[in-house]
Wavefront OBJ file of the C-alpha trace (Angstrom):
o trace
v 69.436 -17.579 -196.024
v 66.302 -16.114 -197.523
v 64.464 -15.512 -194.219
v 67.323 -13.982 -192.221
v 66.926 -10.395 -191.022
v 68.893 -8.073 -188.766
v 67.707 -5.222 -186.611
v 70.298 -2.749 -185.507
v 71.594 0.690 -184.863
v 71.264 2.076 -188.367
v 71.063 5.638 -187.091
v 73.422 5.640 -184.124
v 72.757 4.962 -180.484
v 70.500 8.012 -180.093
v 68.082 6.723 -182.732
v 66.723 3.981 -180.477
v 63.184 4.160 -181.863
v 64.392 2.961 -185.255
v 64.817 -0.578 -183.945
v 61.088 -0.729 -183.194
v 60.232 0.536 -186.680
v 62.707 -1.928 -188.204
v 61.158 -4.796 -186.228
v 57.680 -3.922 -187.500
v 59.006 -3.710 -191.082
v 60.638 -7.133 -190.747
v 57.419 -8.596 -189.280
v 55.485 -7.174 -192.231
v 57.983 -8.698 -194.657
v 57.933 -12.117 -192.954
v 54.121 -12.082 -192.987
v 54.009 -11.220 -196.707
v 52.486 -7.801 -196.074
v 55.194 -6.082 -198.128
v 57.203 -7.267 -201.082
v 60.818 -6.474 -201.798
v 61.537 -4.918 -205.166
v 63.525 -6.876 -207.732
v 67.317 -6.764 -207.416
v 67.618 -4.439 -210.409
v 65.168 -1.956 -208.861
v 67.043 -2.086 -205.543
v 70.354 -1.369 -207.300
v 68.825 1.615 -209.103
v 67.487 2.979 -205.808
v 70.842 2.458 -204.071
v 72.574 4.408 -206.848
v 69.974 7.179 -206.593
v 70.498 7.513 -202.830
v 74.294 7.406 -203.134
v 74.211 10.126 -205.790
v 71.907 12.232 -203.628
v 74.306 11.828 -200.693
v 77.281 12.883 -202.838
v 75.447 16.065 -203.786
v 73.824 16.890 -200.439
v 75.730 15.304 -197.549
v 79.073 17.051 -197.415
v 79.942 17.402 -193.741
v 78.568 14.210 -192.199
v 80.842 11.252 -191.576
v 80.205 8.280 -193.811
v 80.731 5.759 -191.032
v 78.994 5.143 -187.704
v 78.047 8.275 -185.810
v 76.089 9.075 -182.672
v 73.417 11.319 -184.132
v 71.852 11.755 -187.505
v 69.606 14.436 -188.860
v 68.253 11.962 -191.408
v 66.970 9.076 -189.316
v 63.371 10.284 -189.677
v 63.850 10.070 -193.433
v 64.909 6.426 -193.003
v 61.997 5.606 -190.690
v 59.551 7.309 -193.059
v 60.736 5.029 -195.860
v 60.061 1.982 -193.686
v 56.623 3.320 -192.713
v 55.706 4.039 -196.336
v 56.733 0.504 -197.314
v 54.209 -0.762 -194.754
v 51.468 1.632 -195.933
v 51.576 3.625 -192.686
v 51.136 7.385 -192.324
v 54.461 9.179 -191.819
v 53.109 12.392 -190.268
v 52.730 11.319 -186.666
v 52.356 14.654 -184.851
v 50.920 18.110 -185.134
v 53.284 20.830 -186.310
v 53.353 22.442 -182.844
v 54.159 19.188 -181.110
v 56.892 18.447 -183.671
v 58.552 21.794 -183.030
v 58.083 22.233 -179.292
v 58.547 18.750 -177.839
v 60.933 15.856 -178.246
v 60.273 12.719 -180.228
v 60.177 9.429 -178.389
v 58.797 5.912 -178.252
v 55.277 7.156 -177.537
v 55.147 8.592 -181.063
v 55.439 5.048 -182.425
v 53.574 3.119 -179.702
v 50.645 2.332 -182.008
v 52.838 1.145 -184.878
v 51.981 -2.548 -184.596
v 48.247 -1.851 -184.702
v 48.742 0.547 -187.616
v 50.727 -2.106 -189.492
v 47.960 -4.675 -189.026
v 45.288 -2.193 -190.191
v 47.397 -1.276 -193.245
v 47.905 -4.962 -194.087
v 44.154 -5.615 -193.828
v 43.453 -2.699 -196.205
v 45.716 -4.328 -198.790
v 43.921 -7.666 -198.731
l 1 2 3 4 5 6 7 8 9 10 11 12 13 14 15 16 17 18 19 20 21 22 23 24 25 26 27 28 29 30 31 32 33 34 35 36 37 38 39 40 41 42 43 44 45 46 47 48 49 50 51 52 53 54 55 56 57 58 59 60 61 62 63 64 65 66 67 68 69 70 71 72 73 74 75 76 77 78 79 80 81 82 83 84 85 86 87 88 89 90 91 92 93 94 95 96 97 98 99 100 101 102 103 104 105 106 107 108 109 110 111 112 113 114 115 116 117 118 119
């Protein structure tokens, strides 16, 4: 099924904003705004990430967990695929306040602007 996509809890139940970012990524893919790499390139990237995890992720469980310190890394990858800025806050706001849906409220508009820049 070439046009089947799933949105889900890739970062645990506390990473609820990721579903919004995933949905925008899937919309961009369905609309032809981003292209998937070739299978060979995807396999190389998967191996790179798995090797990085072996070297750097020693004490995190490999299966489903409630929190993740890396879900921003995942969301940044999705944003970069769409041509969207990953730095969404000032340094002070990043350190002294919590992240939430309001930090990604403009994501749809940003995705459309990024897609129009590419055409």
